[in-house]
N, C-alpha and C positions, 0 to 999 in steps of 0.2 A: 510493478517491477518492470523496468525497461532494460534495454540492452546497454544503455549508458549510465543510467541512474536508478536508484531505488528511493522512492518517496517513503518517508516514515511518519507515522502518526501514533499517538498514544491515547488510551482512554483513561478516564478516572477509575479509581478502585471499584466504584459501583457499576462500572461498565455501562454508563449512560451517555457520556459525551466524548466524542472523538476530537482530538486537538492535533493540528499539524505539528510535527516535531522538527524534522530536518530532511534534507536530501543528501543521500550518500552517492558520490560519484563512484561508479563501479570500476574495479580493477581486476585483478586475478581472483578466482573464486576463494582462495585461501584468505586473501586480504578482505574480501567482502564478509566472509564468515567471522573473522576477527573483529571487524567493525561492528557487525550486528551483535555478536556476543558481548561486546563492550557496552553497547546501548542497553541490551537486555539486562545485564548485571547492574548497570548504573540506575536504570529505571524500574528494576524489579518486575520485569515482564513475565507474565504467567502463560502467555500463548501468543500465537501469531495468526493474523488474518492476511492472506496473500491474495491480491487481486488477480483474477483469472481473465485473460483477454479473449473472451468468447466472441465469436463472429456474430454479426447482427442477426443471422438466421439461427443462432443458438448452437452452431456446430463448433467443435474444438479443432483448431488447425495446429500448425507447427509452433506458433507462439505459445499456445496452451501447453503443448508437450514440453517445451523448453522450461516454462514456469514450473510445471509439475516435477521435472527432473531436478531443477534447482532445489525445490523443497525436499525431494528425496535425498539429495546430496547434503542438504543442510541438516537433516535428521541424523546423519552419520556423525555430526559434530556437536549436537545438543539434544536434550530431551525436553521438548516443549510440544504441546499440542499445536497442530497447524490446521487451519480451516481455509478453504478457498472461497472467494466471493466474486461473483460476476462483476466485472469492472466496466462493462459496456457503457459508453457515454460519460464516464466519470470525468475524464479530462475535458471533454467538450462542455460539460455542465459547469465545471470549475472555471474554465476560460471565459465562458459567457458571463459569469458573475464578476470575474476580475476585470473584464472589459467594460461591461455595462455599469455595474454598481460601484466598483472600486476605482474605475477609470485609471487603470495601471498602464504604464508603458509596456511595449512588447518585451523589452529587456528585463524589466522587473517581473513581468508575468512568467518569463522563462525561469527565473530564479525561484519562484514559489509554487509553480503549478504542480510539480510532482508531490510535494508534501501536502498540498491542499487536496489533490486527488486522492492521496492515501487516506486523509481524514474523511473524505466523502465516502470512500469504499468501506472504511472501518465503521463509520456511522451507520451505513446500510446494514452491515452485519450485526452491530449492536442493537439496532432497532428490531431486526428479525429475532435475535435471541431474547429480547425483552418483550416480544409480542406486539411491537408497535408498527408493524408493517414490514416492508422490505421487498 
């Protein structure tokens, strides 16, 4: 979850594989909630995993506080379990793949990096839940 966009990813019903879904351009909180609620209803979402921007030294700074507050505010509008997952290096890892393996232009990378990073974060959480590492 960034200040300008929210990358969205979904898992299969077996909670094994994360797939990039879309990138939501943030507006007012109320609009963000409505957009998220729409996706959740449309895709029958059972819970959320939100990337937590932990510092490289493991500490939680202002960005983490902002993400946690967003989640608290979100819970006032919906009843779904929310889990946080350390998102350190997720964007860097995805960009490395998009540059090296997919040979994408900078403009195209900017269009897909948030939803790809969301899938990377979600996959880490799914792997941990399934006992496959994390």
